[in-house]
PDB file of N, H, CA, C and O in Angstrom:
ATOM      1  N   MET A   1      68.106  15.373  35.231  1.00  0.00           N
ATOM      2  CA  MET A   1      69.116  15.352  34.193  1.00  0.00           C
ATOM      3  C   MET A   1      68.824  16.429  33.152  1.00  0.00           C
ATOM      4  O   MET A   1      69.734  17.076  32.635  1.00  0.00           O
ATOM      5  N   ASP A   2      67.556  16.604  32.859  1.00  0.00           N
ATOM      6  H   ASP A   2      66.817  16.078  33.279  1.00  0.00           H
ATOM      7  CA  ASP A   2      67.193  17.628  31.872  1.00  0.00           C
ATOM      8  C   ASP A   2      67.584  19.024  32.346  1.00  0.00           C
ATOM      9  O   ASP A   2      68.064  19.844  31.564  1.00  0.00           O
ATOM     10  N   ARG A   3      67.373  19.282  33.630  1.00  0.00           N
ATOM     11  H   ARG A   3      66.982  18.616  34.265  1.00  0.00           H
ATOM     12  CA  ARG A   3      67.749  20.606  34.153  1.00  0.00           C
ATOM     13  C   ARG A   3      69.253  20.803  34.100  1.00  0.00           C
ATOM     14  O   ARG A   3      69.725  21.905  33.819  1.00  0.00           O
ATOM     15  N   ALA A   4      70.006  19.754  34.367  1.00  0.00           N
ATOM     16  H   ALA A   4      69.622  18.859  34.595  1.00  0.00           H
ATOM     17  CA  ALA A   4      71.465  19.855  34.298  1.00  0.00           C
ATOM     18  C   ALA A   4      71.916  20.149  32.873  1.00  0.00           C
ATOM     19  O   ALA A   4      72.796  20.980  32.651  1.00  0.00           O
ATOM     20  N   LYS A   5      71.311  19.468  31.916  1.00  0.00           N
ATOM     21  H   LYS A   5      70.595  18.793  32.096  1.00  0.00           H
ATOM     22  CA  LYS A   5      71.672  19.696  30.514  1.00  0.00           C
ATOM     23  C   LYS A   5      71.285  21.107  30.066  1.00  0.00           C
ATOM     24  O   LYS A   5      72.009  21.736  29.295  1.00  0.00           O
ATOM     25  N   GLU A   6      70.154  21.597  30.547  1.00  0.00           N
ATOM     26  H   GLU A   6      69.566  21.087  31.173  1.00  0.00           H
ATOM     27  CA  GLU A   6      69.758  22.964  30.221  1.00  0.00           C
ATOM     28  C   GLU A   6      70.760  23.970  30.786  1.00  0.00           C
ATOM     29  O   GLU A   6      71.078  24.970  30.143  1.00  0.00           O
ATOM     30  N   SER A   7      71.250  23.696  31.989  1.00  0.00           N
ATOM     31  H   SER A   7      70.992  22.883  32.512  1.00  0.00           H
ATOM     32  CA  SER A   7      72.247  24.582  32.592  1.00  0.00           C
ATOM     33  C   SER A   7      73.549  24.578  31.798  1.00  0.00           C
ATOM     34  O   SER A   7      74.188  25.616  31.627  1.00  0.00           O
ATOM     35  N   ILE A   8      73.929  23.413  31.321  1.00  0.00           N
ATOM     36  H   ILE A   8      73.410  22.569  31.460  1.00  0.00           H
ATOM     37  CA  ILE A   8      75.142  23.311  30.506  1.00  0.00           C
ATOM     38  C   ILE A   8      74.966  24.084  29.214  1.00  0.00           C
ATOM     39  O   ILE A   8      75.863  24.819  28.801  1.00  0.00           O
ATOM     40  N   GLU A   9      73.826  23.927  28.578  1.00  0.00           N
ATOM     41  H   GLU A   9      73.098  23.330  28.913  1.00  0.00           H
ATOM     42  CA  GLU A   9      73.552  24.668  27.338  1.00  0.00           C
ATOM     43  C   GLU A   9      73.634  26.173  27.571  1.00  0.00           C
ATOM     44  O   GLU A   9      74.236  26.904  26.785  1.00  0.00           O
ATOM     45  N   LYS A  10      73.029  26.617  28.648  1.00  0.00           N
ATOM     46  H   LYS A  10      72.540  26.023  29.287  1.00  0.00           H
ATOM     47  CA  LYS A  10      73.023  28.044  28.967  1.00  0.00           C
ATOM     48  C   LYS A  10      74.441  28.548  29.254  1.00  0.00           C
ATOM     49  O   LYS A  10      74.804  29.650  28.843  1.00  0.00           O
ATOM     50  N   ALA A  11      75.238  27.743  29.959  1.00  0.00           N
ATOM     51  H   ALA A  11      74.943  26.848  30.293  1.00  0.00           H
ATOM     52  CA  ALA A  11      76.609  28.145  30.280  1.00  0.00           C
ATOM     53  C   ALA A  11      77.467  28.301  29.028  1.00  0.00           C
ATOM     54  O   ALA A  11      78.390  29.114  28.996  1.00  0.00           O
ATOM     55  N   PHE A  12      77.156  27.519  28.000  1.00  0.00           N
ATOM     56  H   PHE A  12      76.406  26.858  28.025  1.00  0.00           H
ATOM     57  CA  PHE A  12      77.905  27.597  26.743  1.00  0.00           C
ATOM     58  C   PHE A  12      77.181  28.443  25.693  1.00  0.00           C
ATOM     59  O   PHE A  12      77.456  28.332  24.498  1.00  0.00           O
ATOM     60  N   ASN A  13      76.258  29.284  26.149  1.00  0.00           N
ATOM     61  H   ASN A  13      76.034  29.374  27.119  1.00  0.00           H
ATOM     62  CA  ASN A  13      75.522  30.193  25.269  1.00  0.00           C
ATOM     63  C   ASN A  13      74.850  29.474  24.098  1.00  0.00           C
ATOM     64  O   ASN A  13      74.790  30.004  22.989  1.00  0.00           O
ATOM     65  N   PHE A  14      74.349  28.272  24.350  1.00  0.00           N
ATOM     66  H   PHE A  14      74.398  27.841  25.251  1.00  0.00           H
ATOM     67  CA  PHE A  14      73.602  27.480  23.374  1.00  0.00           C
ATOM     68  C   PHE A  14      74.396  27.189  22.092  1.00  0.00           C
ATOM     69  O   PHE A  14      73.820  27.016  21.018  1.00  0.00           O
ATOM     70  N   ASP A  15      75.720  27.139  22.227  1.00  0.00           N
ATOM     71  H   ASP A  15      76.187  27.279  23.100  1.00  0.00           H
ATOM     72  CA  ASP A  15      76.596  26.797  21.094  1.00  0.00           C
ATOM     73  C   ASP A  15      76.837  25.288  21.141  1.00  0.00           C
ATOM     74  O   ASP A  15      77.650  24.802  21.927  1.00  0.00           O
ATOM     75  N   THR A  16      76.119  24.556  20.288  1.00  0.00           N
ATOM     76  H   THR A  16      75.459  24.951  19.649  1.00  0.00           H
ATOM     77  CA  THR A  16      76.161  23.090  20.351  1.00  0.00           C
ATOM     78  C   THR A  16      77.550  22.517  20.086  1.00  0.00           C
ATOM     79  O   THR A  16      77.852  21.417  20.550  1.00  0.00           O
ATOM     80  N   ARG A  17      78.386  23.217  19.367  1.00  0.00           N
ATOM     81  H   ARG A  17      78.141  24.110  18.990  1.00  0.00           H
ATOM     82  CA  ARG A  17      79.735  22.707  19.113  1.00  0.00           C
ATOM     83  C   ARG A  17      80.511  22.524  20.409  1.00  0.00           C
ATOM     84  O   ARG A  17      81.357  21.637  20.512  1.00  0.00           O
ATOM     85  N   LYS A  18      80.224  23.360  21.390  1.00  0.00           N
ATOM     86  H   LYS A  18      79.536  24.081  21.306  1.00  0.00           H
ATOM     87  CA  LYS A  18      80.980  23.337  22.644  1.00  0.00           C
ATOM     88  C   LYS A  18      80.552  22.215  23.594  1.00  0.00           C
ATOM     89  O   LYS A  18      81.371  21.708  24.361  1.00  0.00           O
ATOM     90  N   TYR A  19      79.301  21.832  23.550  1.00  0.00           N
ATOM     91  H   TYR A  19      78.635  22.244  22.927  1.00  0.00           H
ATOM     92  CA  TYR A  19      78.833  20.834  24.521  1.00  0.00           C
ATOM     93  C   TYR A  19      78.321  19.535  23.900  1.00  0.00           C
ATOM     94  O   TYR A  19      77.845  18.660  24.624  1.00  0.00           O
ATOM     95  N   LYS A  20      78.406  19.395  22.611  1.00  0.00           N
ATOM     96  H   LYS A  20      78.793  20.106  22.024  1.00  0.00           H
ATOM     97  CA  LYS A  20      77.881  18.189  21.950  1.00  0.00           C
ATOM     98  C   LYS A  20      78.568  16.917  22.460  1.00  0.00           C
ATOM     99  O   LYS A  20      77.891  15.939  22.776  1.00  0.00           O
ATOM    100  N   SER A  21      79.889  16.921  22.542  1.00  0.00           N
ATOM    101  H   SER A  21      80.438  17.716  22.286  1.00  0.00           H
ATOM    102  CA  SER A  21      80.602  15.716  22.989  1.00  0.00           C
ATOM    103  C   SER A  21      80.301  15.395  24.454  1.00  0.00           C
ATOM    104  O   SER A  21      80.243  14.229  24.842  1.00  0.00           O
ATOM    105  N   VAL A  22      80.110  16.436  25.259  1.00  0.00           N
ATOM    106  H   VAL A  22      80.157  17.384  24.944  1.00  0.00           H
ATOM    107  CA  VAL A  22      79.776  16.217  26.670  1.00  0.00           C
ATOM    108  C   VAL A  22      78.392  15.570  26.779  1.00  0.00           C
ATOM    109  O   VAL A  22      78.191  14.658  27.581  1.00  0.00           O
ATOM    110  N   PHE A  23      77.449  16.042  25.976  1.00  0.00           N
ATOM    111  H   PHE A  23      77.613  16.783  25.325  1.00  0.00           H
ATOM    112  CA  PHE A  23      76.109  15.461  26.000  1.00  0.00           C
ATOM    113  C   PHE A  23      76.118  14.008  25.545  1.00  0.00           C
ATOM    114  O   PHE A  23      75.345  13.199  26.057  1.00  0.00           O
ATOM    115  N   GLU A  24      76.966  13.670  24.609  1.00  0.00           N
ATOM    116  H   GLU A  24      77.594  14.328  24.193  1.00  0.00           H
ATOM    117  CA  GLU A  24      77.057  12.277  24.162  1.00  0.00           C
ATOM    118  C   GLU A  24      77.521  11.379  25.300  1.00  0.00           C
ATOM    119  O   GLU A  24      77.005  10.276  25.479  1.00  0.00           O
ATOM    120  N   ILE A  25      78.496  11.854  26.066  1.00  0.00           N
ATOM    121  H   ILE A  25      78.915  12.750  25.920  1.00  0.00           H
ATOM    122  CA  ILE A  25      78.987  11.088  27.218  1.00  0.00           C
ATOM    123  C   ILE A  25      77.887  10.958  28.272  1.00  0.00           C
ATOM    124  O   ILE A  25      77.649   9.872  28.800  1.00  0.00           O
ATOM    125  N   ILE A  26      77.222  12.072  28.570  1.00  0.00           N
ATOM    126  H   ILE A  26      77.415  12.954  28.140  1.00  0.00           H
ATOM    127  CA  ILE A  26      76.146  12.060  29.566  1.00  0.00           C
ATOM    128  C   ILE A  26      75.041  11.107  29.133  1.00  0.00           C
ATOM    129  O   ILE A  26      74.564  10.308  29.938  1.00  0.00           O
ATOM    130  N   ASP A  27      74.629  11.182  27.874  1.00  0.00           N
ATOM    131  H   ASP A  27      75.017  11.832  27.219  1.00  0.00           H
ATOM    132  CA  ASP A  27      73.552  10.327  27.384  1.00  0.00           C
ATOM    133  C   ASP A  27      73.920   8.855  27.437  1.00  0.00           C
ATOM    134  O   ASP A  27      73.086   8.016  27.779  1.00  0.00           O
ATOM    135  N   ALA A  28      75.155   8.537  27.103  1.00  0.00           N
ATOM    136  H   ALA A  28      75.833   9.218  26.825  1.00  0.00           H
ATOM    137  CA  ALA A  28      75.594   7.137  27.147  1.00  0.00           C
ATOM    138  C   ALA A  28      75.571   6.601  28.577  1.00  0.00           C
ATOM    139  O   ALA A  28      75.093   5.494  28.820  1.00  0.00           O
ATOM    140  N   ARG A  29      76.077   7.369  29.500  1.00  0.00           N
ATOM    141  H   ARG A  29      76.466   8.269  29.303  1.00  0.00           H
ATOM    142  CA  ARG A  29      76.087   6.924  30.907  1.00  0.00           C
ATOM    143  C   ARG A  29      74.677   6.882  31.484  1.00  0.00           C
ATOM    144  O   ARG A  29      74.335   5.968  32.235  1.00  0.00           O
ATOM    145  N   TRP A  30      73.867   7.865  31.136  1.00  0.00           N
ATOM    146  H   TRP A  30      74.145   8.608  30.526  1.00  0.00           H
ATOM    147  CA  TRP A  30      72.499   7.927  31.640  1.00  0.00           C
ATOM    148  C   TRP A  30      71.691   6.735  31.134  1.00  0.00           C
ATOM    149  O   TRP A  30      70.925   6.138  31.891  1.00  0.00           O
ATOM    150  N   THR A  31      71.858   6.387  29.865  1.00  0.00           N
ATOM    151  H   THR A  31      72.481   6.871  29.251  1.00  0.00           H
ATOM    152  CA  THR A  31      71.153   5.251  29.295  1.00  0.00           C
ATOM    153  C   THR A  31      71.570   3.958  29.988  1.00  0.00           C
ATOM    154  O   THR A  31      70.731   3.106  30.278  1.00  0.00           O
ATOM    155  N   ASP A  32      72.871   3.814  30.252  1.00  0.00           N
ATOM    156  H   ASP A  32      73.553   4.506  30.016  1.00  0.00           H
ATOM    157  CA  ASP A  32      73.341   2.617  30.947  1.00  0.00           C
ATOM    158  C   ASP A  32      72.715   2.507  32.337  1.00  0.00           C
ATOM    159  O   ASP A  32      72.370   1.407  32.770  1.00  0.00           O
ATOM    160  N   GLN A  33      72.565   3.617  33.032  1.00  0.00           N
ATOM    161  H   GLN A  33      72.845   4.510  32.680  1.00  0.00           H
ATOM    162  CA  GLN A  33      71.994   3.594  34.377  1.00  0.00           C
ATOM    163  C   GLN A  33      70.502   3.304  34.349  1.00  0.00           C
ATOM    164  O   GLN A  33      69.990   2.595  35.216  1.00  0.00           O
ATOM    165  N   LEU A  34      69.806   3.844  33.365  1.00  0.00           N
ATOM    166  H   LEU A  34      70.222   4.420  32.661  1.00  0.00           H
ATOM    167  CA  LEU A  34      68.353   3.671  33.314  1.00  0.00           C
ATOM    168  C   LEU A  34      67.937   2.252  32.971  1.00  0.00           C
ATOM    169  O   LEU A  34      66.826   1.844  33.308  1.00  0.00           O
ATOM    170  N   HIS A  35      68.781   1.506  32.324  1.00  0.00           N
ATOM    171  H   HIS A  35      69.683   1.838  32.050  1.00  0.00           H
ATOM    172  CA  HIS A  35      68.403   0.154  31.904  1.00  0.00           C
ATOM    173  C   HIS A  35      68.921  -0.913  32.854  1.00  0.00           C
ATOM    174  O   HIS A  35      69.146  -2.053  32.447  1.00  0.00           O
ATOM    175  N   GLN A  36      69.108  -0.556  34.100  1.00  0.00           N
ATOM    176  H   GLN A  36      68.924   0.370  34.431  1.00  0.00           H
ATOM    177  CA  GLN A  36      69.516  -1.500  35.123  1.00  0.00           C
ATOM    178  C   GLN A  36      68.281  -1.951  35.902  1.00  0.00           C
ATOM    179  O   GLN A  36      67.391  -1.140  36.156  1.00  0.00           O
ATOM    180  N   PRO A  37      68.209  -3.214  36.282  1.00  0.00           N
ATOM    181  CA  PRO A  37      67.050  -3.714  37.029  1.00  0.00           C
ATOM    182  C   PRO A  37      66.802  -2.953  38.335  1.00  0.00           C
ATOM    183  O   PRO A  37      65.651  -2.753  38.722  1.00  0.00           O
ATOM    184  N   LEU A  38      67.862  -2.532  39.009  1.00  0.00           N
ATOM    185  H   LEU A  38      68.797  -2.695  38.694  1.00  0.00           H
ATOM    186  CA  LEU A  38      67.705  -1.821  40.272  1.00  0.00           C
ATOM    187  C   LEU A  38      66.997  -0.489  40.045  1.00  0.00           C
ATOM    188  O   LEU A  38      66.142  -0.101  40.841  1.00  0.00           O
ATOM    189  N   HIS A  39      67.339   0.205  38.986  1.00  0.00           N
ATOM    190  H   HIS A  39      68.033  -0.110  38.340  1.00  0.00           H
ATOM    191  CA  HIS A  39      66.691   1.482  38.695  1.00  0.00           C
ATOM    192  C   HIS A  39      65.216   1.271  38.372  1.00  0.00           C
ATOM    193  O   HIS A  39      64.371   2.040  38.830  1.00  0.00           O
ATOM    194  N   ALA A  40      64.898   0.257  37.603  1.00  0.00           N
ATOM    195  H   ALA A  40      65.584  -0.368  37.230  1.00  0.00           H
ATOM    196  CA  ALA A  40      63.506  -0.033  37.258  1.00  0.00           C
ATOM    197  C   ALA A  40      62.701  -0.382  38.512  1.00  0.00           C
ATOM    198  O   ALA A  40      61.569   0.074  38.671  1.00  0.00           O
ATOM    199  N   ALA A  41      63.280  -1.185  39.395  1.00  0.00           N
ATOM    200  H   ALA A  41      64.200  -1.555  39.266  1.00  0.00           H
ATOM    201  CA  ALA A  41      62.585  -1.552  40.626  1.00  0.00           C
ATOM    202  C   ALA A  41      62.356  -0.328  41.503  1.00  0.00           C
ATOM    203  O   ALA A  41      61.281  -0.163  42.078  1.00  0.00           O
ATOM    204  N   GLY A  42      63.356   0.517  41.602  1.00  0.00           N
ATOM    205  H   GLY A  42      64.230   0.383  41.135  1.00  0.00           H
ATOM    206  CA  GLY A  42      63.206   1.746  42.385  1.00  0.00           C
ATOM    207  C   GLY A  42      62.126   2.645  41.826  1.00  0.00           C
ATOM    208  O   GLY A  42      61.393   3.286  42.579  1.00  0.00           O
ATOM    209  N   HIS A  43      62.025   2.694  40.524  1.00  0.00           N
ATOM    210  H   HIS A  43      62.620   2.173  39.913  1.00  0.00           H
ATOM    211  CA  HIS A  43      61.001   3.520  39.884  1.00  0.00           C
ATOM    212  C   HIS A  43      59.606   2.993  40.195  1.00  0.00           C
ATOM    213  O   HIS A  43      58.711   3.766  40.537  1.00  0.00           O
ATOM    214  N   ILE A  44      59.421   1.702  40.079  1.00  0.00           N
ATOM    215  H   ILE A  44      60.148   1.075  39.802  1.00  0.00           H
ATOM    216  CA  ILE A  44      58.104   1.114  40.310  1.00  0.00           C
ATOM    217  C   ILE A  44      57.736   1.129  41.792  1.00  0.00           C
ATOM    218  O   ILE A  44      56.565   1.297  42.131  1.00  0.00           O
ATOM    219  N   LEU A  45      58.714   0.956  42.676  1.00  0.00           N
ATOM    220  H   LEU A  45      59.665   0.819  42.400  1.00  0.00           H
ATOM    221  CA  LEU A  45      58.429   0.928  44.110  1.00  0.00           C
ATOM    222  C   LEU A  45      58.258   2.321  44.713  1.00  0.00           C
ATOM    223  O   LEU A  45      57.823   2.438  45.859  1.00  0.00           O
ATOM    224  N   ASN A  46      58.582   3.358  43.983  1.00  0.00           N
ATOM    225  H   ASN A  46      58.935   3.262  43.053  1.00  0.00           H
ATOM    226  CA  ASN A  46      58.380   4.718  44.469  1.00  0.00           C
ATOM    227  C   ASN A  46      56.986   5.162  44.024  1.00  0.00           C
ATOM    228  O   ASN A  46      56.792   5.476  42.849  1.00  0.00           O
ATOM    229  N   PRO A  47      56.023   5.195  44.930  1.00  0.00           N
ATOM    230  CA  PRO A  47      54.641   5.497  44.537  1.00  0.00           C
ATOM    231  C   PRO A  47      54.490   6.860  43.844  1.00  0.00           C
ATOM    232  O   PRO A  47      53.681   7.002  42.927  1.00  0.00           O
ATOM    233  N   ARG A  48      55.252   7.841  44.273  1.00  0.00           N
ATOM    234  H   ARG A  48      55.909   7.726  45.017  1.00  0.00           H
ATOM    235  CA  ARG A  48      55.136   9.170  43.667  1.00  0.00           C
ATOM    236  C   ARG A  48      55.492   9.135  42.187  1.00  0.00           C
ATOM    237  O   ARG A  48      54.814   9.757  41.369  1.00  0.00           O
ATOM    238  N   LEU A  49      56.553   8.411  41.840  1.00  0.00           N
ATOM    239  H   LEU A  49      57.103   7.905  42.504  1.00  0.00           H
ATOM    240  CA  LEU A  49      56.954   8.316  40.442  1.00  0.00           C
ATOM    241  C   LEU A  49      56.077   7.339  39.659  1.00  0.00           C
ATOM    242  O   LEU A  49      55.666   7.614  38.532  1.00  0.00           O
ATOM    243  N   TYR A  50      55.805   6.203  40.277  1.00  0.00           N
ATOM    244  H   TYR A  50      56.139   5.979  41.193  1.00  0.00           H
ATOM    245  CA  TYR A  50      55.070   5.153  39.562  1.00  0.00           C
ATOM    246  C   TYR A  50      53.669   5.604  39.173  1.00  0.00           C
ATOM    247  O   TYR A  50      53.289   5.495  38.007  1.00  0.00           O
ATOM    248  N   TYR A  51      52.910   6.101  40.114  1.00  0.00           N
ATOM    249  H   TYR A  51      53.219   6.190  41.061  1.00  0.00           H
ATOM    250  CA  TYR A  51      51.528   6.447  39.810  1.00  0.00           C
ATOM    251  C   TYR A  51      51.430   7.662  38.896  1.00  0.00           C
ATOM    252  O   TYR A  51      50.537   7.732  38.051  1.00  0.00           O
ATOM    253  N   LYS A  52      52.334   8.614  39.058  1.00  0.00           N
ATOM    254  H   LYS A  52      53.059   8.557  39.744  1.00  0.00           H
ATOM    255  CA  LYS A  52      52.331   9.771  38.177  1.00  0.00           C
ATOM    256  C   LYS A  52      52.593   9.331  36.739  1.00  0.00           C
ATOM    257  O   LYS A  52      51.860   9.716  35.829  1.00  0.00           O
ATOM    258  N   ASN A  53      53.629   8.533  36.535  1.00  0.00           N
ATOM    259  H   ASN A  53      54.225   8.220  37.275  1.00  0.00           H
ATOM    260  CA  ASN A  53      53.995   8.117  35.185  1.00  0.00           C
ATOM    261  C   ASN A  53      53.026   7.090  34.621  1.00  0.00           C
ATOM    262  O   ASN A  53      52.760   7.093  33.419  1.00  0.00           O
ATOM    263  N   ASN A  54      52.504   6.228  35.447  1.00  0.00           N
ATOM    264  H   ASN A  54      52.719   6.225  36.423  1.00  0.00           H
ATOM    265  CA  ASN A  54      51.569   5.223  34.958  1.00  0.00           C
ATOM    266  C   ASN A  54      50.288   5.898  34.476  1.00  0.00           C
ATOM    267  O   ASN A  54      49.709   5.478  33.474  1.00  0.00           O
ATOM    268  N   GLY A  55      49.842   6.929  35.172  1.00  0.00           N
ATOM    269  H   GLY A  55      50.312   7.270  35.986  1.00  0.00           H
ATOM    270  CA  GLY A  55      48.654   7.655  34.753  1.00  0.00           C
ATOM    271  C   GLY A  55      48.874   8.396  33.451  1.00  0.00           C
ATOM    272  O   GLY A  55      47.940   8.594  32.675  1.00  0.00           O
ATOM    273  N   MET A  56      50.107   8.805  33.213  1.00  0.00           N
ATOM    274  H   MET A  56      50.866   8.644  33.844  1.00  0.00           H
ATOM    275  CA  MET A  56      50.431   9.522  31.986  1.00  0.00           C
ATOM    276  C   MET A  56      50.826   8.560  30.874  1.00  0.00           C
ATOM    277  O   MET A  56      51.122   8.983  29.756  1.00  0.00           O
ATOM    278  N   LYS A  57      50.831   7.269  31.180  1.00  0.00           N
ATOM    279  H   LYS A  57      50.591   6.925  32.087  1.00  0.00           H
ATOM    280  CA  LYS A  57      51.188   6.221  30.215  1.00  0.00           C
ATOM    281  C   LYS A  57      52.606   6.413  29.663  1.00  0.00           C
ATOM    282  O   LYS A  57      52.847   6.233  28.469  1.00  0.00           O
ATOM    283  N   THR A  58      53.539   6.778  30.548  1.00  0.00           N
ATOM    284  H   THR A  58      53.343   6.924  31.518  1.00  0.00           H
ATOM    285  CA  THR A  58      54.914   6.969  30.103  1.00  0.00           C
ATOM    286  C   THR A  58      55.820   5.804  30.464  1.00  0.00           C
ATOM    287  O   THR A  58      56.992   5.794  30.086  1.00  0.00           O
ATOM    288  N   LEU A  59      55.291   4.815  31.196  1.00  0.00           N
ATOM    289  H   LEU A  59      54.339   4.823  31.503  1.00  0.00           H
ATOM    290  CA  LEU A  59      56.116   3.649  31.496  1.00  0.00           C
ATOM    291  C   LEU A  59      56.232   2.798  30.246  1.00  0.00           C
ATOM    292  O   LEU A  59      55.241   2.549  29.561  1.00  0.00           O
ATOM    293  N   THR A  60      57.429   2.359  29.954  1.00  0.00           N
ATOM    294  H   THR A  60      58.235   2.562  30.511  1.00  0.00           H
ATOM    295  CA  THR A  60      57.629   1.536  28.776  1.00  0.00           C
ATOM    296  C   THR A  60      57.589   0.074  29.155  1.00  0.00           C
ATOM    297  O   THR A  60      57.597  -0.280  30.334  1.00  0.00           O
ATOM    298  N   GLU A  61      57.545  -0.759  28.154  1.00  0.00           N
ATOM    299  H   GLU A  61      57.538  -0.472  27.196  1.00  0.00           H
ATOM    300  CA  GLU A  61      57.538  -2.199  28.393  1.00  0.00           C
ATOM    301  C   GLU A  61      58.845  -2.664  29.032  1.00  0.00           C
ATOM    302  O   GLU A  61      58.870  -3.694  29.706  1.00  0.00           O
ATOM    303  N   ASP A  62      59.942  -1.908  28.826  1.00  0.00           N
ATOM    304  H   ASP A  62      59.922  -1.071  28.279  1.00  0.00           H
ATOM    305  CA  ASP A  62      61.226  -2.276  29.413  1.00  0.00           C
ATOM    306  C   ASP A  62      61.154  -2.276  30.931  1.00  0.00           C
ATOM    307  O   ASP A  62      61.805  -3.095  31.580  1.00  0.00           O
ATOM    308  N   VAL A  63      60.368  -1.366  31.507  1.00  0.00           N
ATOM    309  H   VAL A  63      59.839  -0.701  30.980  1.00  0.00           H
ATOM    310  CA  VAL A  63      60.265  -1.270  32.953  1.00  0.00           C
ATOM    311  C   VAL A  63      59.416  -2.407  33.502  1.00  0.00           C
ATOM    312  O   VAL A  63      59.684  -2.902  34.597  1.00  0.00           O
ATOM    313  N   TRP A  64      58.414  -2.821  32.775  1.00  0.00           N
ATOM    314  H   TRP A  64      58.196  -2.419  31.886  1.00  0.00           H
ATOM    315  CA  TRP A  64      57.553  -3.899  33.236  1.00  0.00           C
ATOM    316  C   TRP A  64      58.286  -5.178  33.112  1.00  0.00           C
ATOM    317  O   TRP A  64      57.747  -6.233  33.446  1.00  0.00           O
TER     318      TRP A  64
END
């Protein structure tokens, strides 16, 4: 998602007025998807993501 947002910023020449409303929509939808039980289970059951993030202490209490 971060790479997609960076591409959008670059396409609009880093003019926040042009993409601010789009980012608000993206962030709202992205937040809704991340806080679903299925997404949390997929994150924990994927060893590549789980162990990498757990070692970096980036898992939040919401996921547990």
